[in-house]
C-alpha positions in Angstrom: 1.9 -10.4 -13.0 5.3 -8.9 -14.1 3.3 -5.5 -14.4 2.3 -5.8 -10.5 5.1 -7.0 -9.5 7.7 -4.6 -11.2 5.5 -1.8 -9.8 5.4 -3.5 -6.4 9.0 -4.2 -5.7 9.9 -0.5 -6.9 6.9 0.7 -4.5 8.8 -1.3 -1.6 12.1 -0.5 -2.3 11.9 2.8 -2.7 9.4 2.9 0.3 12.4 1.4 2.2 15.2 4.2 0.8 17.1 1.7 -1.0 18.5 1.9 -3.7 18.9 -1.2 -6.3 22.1 -2.2 -5.5 21.2 -2.2 -1.7 18.4 -4.3 -2.3 20.5 -6.6 -4.4 23.1 -7.0 -1.4 20.8 -7.5 0.8 19.1 -10.4 -1.3 22.6 -11.8 -2.5 21.8 -10.7 -6.1 23.2 -8.3 -8.9 21.7 -4.7 -9.3 21.2 -5.5 -12.8 18.4 -8.3 -11.8 16.7 -5.9 -9.7 16.7 -3.6 -12.5 14.9 -6.1 -15.0 12.9 -7.4 -12.5 11.2 -3.7 -11.7 11.3 -3.0 -15.8 9.2 -6.2 -16.1 12.0 -7.5 -18.3 12.2 -10.0 -15.9 9.9 -12.3 -13.8 12.1 -13.4 -10.9 11.7 -17.1 -10.1 9.8 -18.7 -6.7 13.1 -18.7 -5.1 13.7 -15.1 -5.6 9.9 -14.2 -4.8 10.2 -15.7 -1.5 13.5 -14.3 -0.8 12.2 -11.1 -1.3 8.9 -11.2 0.5 10.8 -11.9 3.2 12.9 -9.5 3.5 9.7 -7.1 2.9 8.1 -9.0 5.3 5.2 -9.1 3.4 3.3 -12.5 1.6 4.3 -13.5 -2.1 0.5 -12.8 -2.6 1.2 -9.2 -1.6 4.3 -9.1 -3.8 2.3 -10.2 -7.1 -0.5 -7.9 -6.3 -3.0 -11.0 -5.7 -5.4 -10.1 -3.0 -8.3 -12.2 -1.4 
């Protein structure tokens, strides 16, 4: 999951022209956490996944790279 998630998160953030800091602020988290997610060092918990998916208006499945 981490490879697809990290790549998808970075692509969504870049596509929205957001810095890691701006995304972190929008999610109510830290820039360090966003950086760790994007680098694949840490995987988000389910509450963070929901928050990120809602922020970008995508499904959790899309966010983690799961396709039907």
